[in-house]
N, C-alpha and C positions, 0 to 999 in steps of 0.2 A: 559278486552275484551276477552282475551284468556281463562280466568277462565270459562266464559260463554260457550265457545266451548268445553273445556275439559270436563266440567260437562255433556254436551250433549253427548259427545263421550262415557262416561261411561254408558249411558242409551241406546243410539241408535246404538251402534257399532256392532250389530249382526242382521242378517236377521230374521224377525219373522217367515218366512216359514221354515227356517232351525231350529229355536228353536222349532217350533211345530213338525217338523219331528223327531228331536232327542228326544223330550219329549215323543212322541208316542212310539218310539222304547224302550226307557228306562222304560216307564210305563208298557209295555207288559212284559218286563223282571222282573220287581218288582212284578207284579201281578202273574206271573208264580211262583216266589219264595214263595209268600204268599199262593198260592194255595196248596203248599205242606202241610201246616197245616190247611188251610181253603179252601176247594175245590171251594166254591162259590166266592172266592176273585175277580176274573176277572169280573164276572157279577155284583158284588156290586160296583166295581170301575166304570164300564160302566154306571150303574144306577146313581151313584153320578155325574159323568161327564155330563150325559144326562140332569140331573136336573139343573145343573149350566148353561148348554147351553140353556135350555128352559127359564130360568130366564133372561138371557142376551138378548135372542131374544124378549121376551115380554117387556123388559125394553125400547128398542128403535130399532125396526126392520128396520127403515129407515136408520139408521147409522151403526148399528152393525149387519151385515148380517151373514149368516150361516158360512161362511169361518172364519170370524173374531171371531165369537162366539166360534168356535171350537178351535182356537188358545188359547183363554183365558181358556176355560174349560179344555183342555188337560194339560196345564201347572199347573193349580190349582189342578187338580186331581193327577198329578205327585207329587206335594208337599205332599199331603196326604199319598200317597203310600210310598214315600221315608221315611217319619218319622215313619209310621207304621212298616216298615221293620227294620229300624235302632234301634228303641226302642222295637221291638218285641211285639207290641201291636195288639189287634184284628183289623180287617179291619175297616177302617173309624174312628178309634179312634181319628185321627188328622184331622178330617173334618173341624174343626174350622180354622186351618191354611190355607187350600185351600180356604175356604169360605171368609176369611179375605182378601186374595189377590183379589178375584173376587169382593168383596165389594168395595175395593179401586178403582178398574177399573170402577165400576158402578158410582162412584162419578164423574168421568170425563164426563159421559154421562148425568147424572141427578144430577148435583152437588147441586141444590137447593131442590131436592126431597129426601124423606126418602126411595126411592126405593132401595138404596144401602144396606139396612138392610136385604133384602130378602134372600141372601145367608146365613146370620146368622140365620134367621128363619128356613131355611132348616136344618142347623146344629143342631139347638135345637130339631127339629123333629127327626133327626137321633139318637141323644143321648137319646131321650125319648123312641124310639123303641128299643134301646140297653139296656134300663133300668138303665141308669146312670144319677141319679138326679144331682150329683155334676157337671158333664160336661154340663148338660142342663142349670144349673144356670150360669156356666161359659160363655156359649153362650149369655145368657141374659145380663150378665155383660158387655160383649164386644160390644154389641149394644150401650150401654152408653159410653163405653171407646172410640169408634171411633168418636162419636158425640162430646164428650168433648175434645178429642185430636185435632180435627179440629179447635175448638174455640181457644185453646191454641196456636197452630202453626200459625194460621192466625193472632193472636194478635202479635206474635213475628215477623211476616213478615211486620208489619206496614201497614195494610190496604189491602194488596194483598191477594187474596184467594189462599194461597200457597198450601193448601191440594188439592184443585181442580186441580191446575197446576201439583202437584206431581202425582195425579191420571192420568192426561192426559199423562204425561211422561210414566207412567207404561202401560197405554193402548196402546201408540204408540209402545212400545216394543213388545207387544203381537200382535197388529193388523195392524201396519204400516198404520195408518189412519191420517187424517188431523184434528181430533177433537181438537188437541192442539191449532189450530188456534183460537178457541173460547176464550181461555185464553188470547191470544195476542190481539184479537179484543176488549176485555173489556178495555185494557190498551191503545189502539190506539187513535191517534188524527189526524185530517185532517191537512195537511200541503202542501203548494205549494213548490215544489222542482224542481230546474232547471235541464234540460238535454240539452247538446250541441251536435248538429248534423253537421258533415262535410260530404258533398257529393263530392267525388273525382273522376273526370273523368266520372261522370254520372253512375258509376258502383260500387263504393266501399264506404261504410258508416263507418265513425269513430264516435262512440258515446261515449261521456263522461257523465256518469250518477252520479248525486249527491245522487241518491237512492243507498243505500248499498245493495248488492245482498245477503241478509241473511234473517232470522237468520240461517236456516239450512235445508238442503235437500228439501223435498217437502212442508215444512212449509213456508207460506208467500212468501217472495222474494228469497228463497233459490235457486230456479230454474230460476231466472230472466234472467240470461245470456243465458241459454238454450232456453228459450221461445223467447227472442228477436232474437237470432241467427236463429231459425227456421222460425219465422214470417217475418223477414226482408229478409231472403233467398227466401221465397215464392214470394216476390215482384221483385225478380231478382237481388238483391244486395248481395254483400258480406259484412259481418259485422266485425268490430274490436271494441270490447267493452273495455272501460277504466273506472275505478272507480275514481270519483272525490273526493268531500268533504263528510265527514260524516262517522259514525260508525253504530253500531246497533240501535242507536236512529233514524236512517233513514231507517230501515228495513220496507219494505211493510209488513203489518200484515196478508194479505190474498191473495188468488188467484184473488179475485175481484180487489184488488189494483194493482196486476201485470197486469191484463188485461187492466185496465185503462191506465197504463203506456204504454203498447204495442200499444194500439189503438191510443194514442196521438202521438207516434213515427211514426206509419204508416201514420197517417193523415198528419203530417208535411212533411214526405218524398214524399208523393203523390203530394204535391204542390210545391216542390222544383225543380228548374231548374238547368241546368248544372253549372251555375255560371260564374265567370270571370276568366281570365288568372291568374295564381298564382303569389302572391307577398309575399315573405318570409323575415325572418330575419336570421342572422347568428346563427348556433347552438352554444350553450355555456354550459359548465359545471362549476358549482360554488360550492365550499364548504365553509361554514361559521359555525364554531363551530361544533356541532354535526348534522348539517343539510346539505344535498347535494341536489342541484337542477340541473336539466338538462332542458335547454330551447330549444324547437324544434318548428318549424313552419310546419303547414299542408298546407300552401299556401295562408292563409288569416287570419287576426286577428279574434278572439283572438288566441294567440299562446299557446303552452302547457308548463306549468311549472311543470315538473315531480319531485315530492318530495320524497326523500328517506333519510336514515340516515347514519351517518358515524360509530358511535359506538353502538347506540341504535338499536332496531328492527324497521324495516319499517312496520308499521301496522296501517293503517287508519290515516286520518287527521281529528281530531274531529271538529265538527261544531264550537265549541267555539274558537278554534285556528284560523279558517278561518275568524271569525268576527274581529279578532285583527290585521289583516294584509290587505294591499291593493295590490291585484294582478295586477291592472292596465290593460295593454294590454294582460295579460296572464290569463289562467284559471288553477287552481290547480288540479293536477292529483296525485292520490295515487299510488306510484310505487309498493308497496306490494312485495318487492323483497329482503328483508333481515329478516330472521327469528330469528337469534341469537341476543341476547342483551336484554336489559330491554325495556319493552313497556312503554314509558313515553313521555310526552310533558311538559317540565318545562318552566318557564318564560324566561330563557335564550335561550331556543330553539325557542320560538316564536319570540324573538328579532333576532335570527340568520336567521329565515325564512324571516322576513321582510327585512333584509339587503341583503339576497340572491336575493329576488325579485327585489330590486332596481338595483342590479348588472346585472340581466338579461335584464333590460331596456336599458343597455348601448350597447347591441348588435346592430350592424349596419344593415341597410336594404340591401337586396341582389339586385344587378343589374339584375341578371337573376336567376330564381328559377325553379327547376324541382322537380317533385315528382313521386314516383312509389310505388305501393302496391302489395304485394304478399301474398299468403296464402298456407298453407299445412295442410292436414288432419292428424289426429293422431290416428284414431280408431284402426289401425293395431298395434300401440304401446300400447295403453291403452283402450281396448274395453269397459271396465266398467267406464271409465272416472274418476278414483279415483285421478289421478294426473293432467291429462289434459282433459278438457271437450270437448264437441262436437264442440266448436268454434275453436279448434285446435291452430295453430300458425299463427300469422300475422307478416309480416315484412314491415315496412314503411321506404323507402329510400328517403332522401332529398338531393338536390344538390344546394348549394348556391355559385354561382360563382366558381364552381369547388371543393368546400369543401363539402364533403359528410357526412351525418349523417345517423344513423341507429337506428330505434326503433323496438325491438323484443317484441311481446306481446304473452304470453301464457294464455290460458284459464284455469287458475289454481288459487291456493291460496298460494302465496309465493313460494320461489324457493330456492333450495339448493345452498349454497354460493360457493361451488366448481364449480358447473355447471355455475353459474353466471359469475365467473371469467374466465372460459374457453371461454365462448361466447364473453365476452368483449375483451379479449386479441386476440382471433382468428380474429375478424373483425377489430380491431385496426391495426393488422399486415397487413390486406388487404388494408389499406389506409384510413379507415374511421376516421374522426377527432373526432367525438363524437358517442359513442355507449351506448345505454341504454337498459336494459332488465326489463320488468315489467310483472305483472300478473293481471288478471281481478278481483281477489279477490272473485271469485265465491264460494258459500257455498253449492254447489250441493252435495258434498261428505263429508260434515262435519259429523263426527261420525265414519269415517273409520279408521283414524290413531290411533295408541296407544299413549296415553300420551298427545300429543299436540291437539288432537281432529280432525285432518285431515292430509292427506298426502300432503307434499309440492312437487312441480315439481322437479323431479330428485332424489327423496328420494329412490325409488326402480327401476324406469325405467333406462335403460342403457343410460349413458351420450353420448356414441358414437352414439346410435340410435337417440337420441334427436338432436344431432348436425347435423346429416344427414337430418332430417326433417326441421330444421331451415334453412339449406343451400338451400333446395328446395324452401322455401318461399322467401329467400333473392334473389336467382337467378331470380325468377319471378318478384320481385320488381325491380331489376336492369334492366331486359328486358323491363319493362313497364315505365321506367324512362323517363319523358317527361314533358313539360309545360302544364300539364293537367288542365282543368278548375276546380275550387273549389268553392262550395257554402256552406254557413254557416247559421244555424238558431238556435236560443236559444228558447227552449220550456219550459214553466212552467207547471208542471202536479200536479194537486191537488189530493192527494190520502191519504189513511189511513196509517200512519207510527207508529212505536212503540213510538217515541217521547222520549225526554230526561228524562221526569218523569217516563214514562213506563219502559225505560231501567234501570233507577236507581232502581225501585222497583224489577225488575227481578234480577238485580245484588245482591240486598239485600236478595232476596229469595234464590238465589244460595248459598250465604254465610251462610244463615240460615240453608239450607239443610246440609251443611258441618258440622255445629255445632250440629244440632239435629239429623243428619242421624243415628248415633249409637242409640240414644234414640228411634227413629222410629222403627228401626229393633228390638231392645230389647222389646219395648212395644207391637208392633203389631205381631211379629213373635216368637221371642225367649221365652219370658215370657209364652205365652200360651202353647208353646211346652213343656216347663219344667213342667208346672202345669198339663197338660194332661198326661205326662209321669208318674207323681206321682199318679194321680187319676184314670187313666184308668185301 
């Protein structure tokens, strides 16, 4: 699962606007250097970049507008100028390199069409005008090379059009667009996925979603938590999002799928009433083998069985695991609160989970139950939402016959272990019998972190500042603590998700990219550069 996110980070970890800005500045410098020997260098590079931009606009003006075309054209032109200067060759000698990059991007827009060869045709014309027959022939050869290379790579990917997806990745680097969704849509399948809604005190919504808030950033369900937070907020409610069962196989594949989820949630909330007086069960923490469970009540069944790990990493509850256990009066919640350790679910872990769930059912009913919810914004701590997203921090306090529990929820993707320990110990010292800290597993900022693919909560933000924000949320929850009425509804939403087979194919493609990545770079970029250096 994390291999998927790390690979995304390598590709999406920089802003296209910044890349284009730096590329423009660097291109001007290189053109100025080249002008010392060829005064027309700047005009020739502008002409080449303009031709690439025109081709891109003509290919699909509805998708790739002027801004996005410029991003691609300037970076492609920079590649040409860079190699021209490094190898001290005439201007546009390395046009084939830049045109190949543009051709790969065009594959993501017109994957089934031969339009991607147009930049190579342009290159052949340039070499003809330069009087270089050998380079002209090389351009013609590379039209065939790209076509054959796609066949070979797709065969290695086992039925997935991997070159189209690779081109979509490349396009997203340049243009920050959603064309990558097209690749996911082809793999998507319709599935009915449950969402659990708790309306507390008529004002606060706790939503447990078995849709996974991925795959990343603006693609598919990457912004699911953001959109739900905004839309539920417009209805006058505060939202606490929790991730239930499932990994990337339950990623919504498009914004249409996200909209379907949001509309179903809004429709359900519009028809929910305040509910009945709360009735809870005692909070309980259980460790069995490598599995830790925290049982908490929101004032009505089903109760929450928050699943984390003791030694392994806490990273998603796969759907296949959920099918092998019986949660009974509980619903499974992914804690997503321990980054270190192996990402694994072994047979013995499934057995431990099953035993832990049975232990939770031994918790006695409360004679009296109170609940309070608090919230604190975090924009001042993390304006860009790299560690904590717009949903901020929620605190849910439960009181079962005087025994208090605390659930802290960060709108993030996993949490620093030192911060987790500080929070648990701080509130246990305050008298809370059970304290748990979880994250929403949002993928809104996937691609920001170095190495892991995203930043976890507390990675760079001050722990002291985070503790202050959490305290604000907890104090509000304690102030609101009362026998508030609670309503519950289970909603099944039918939407396009990636699916287990689709996720398996993408995992295979990612592994394949790792194996053939060097070959791609050598065949598509390095080899022609060396040949041009010899022939030009």
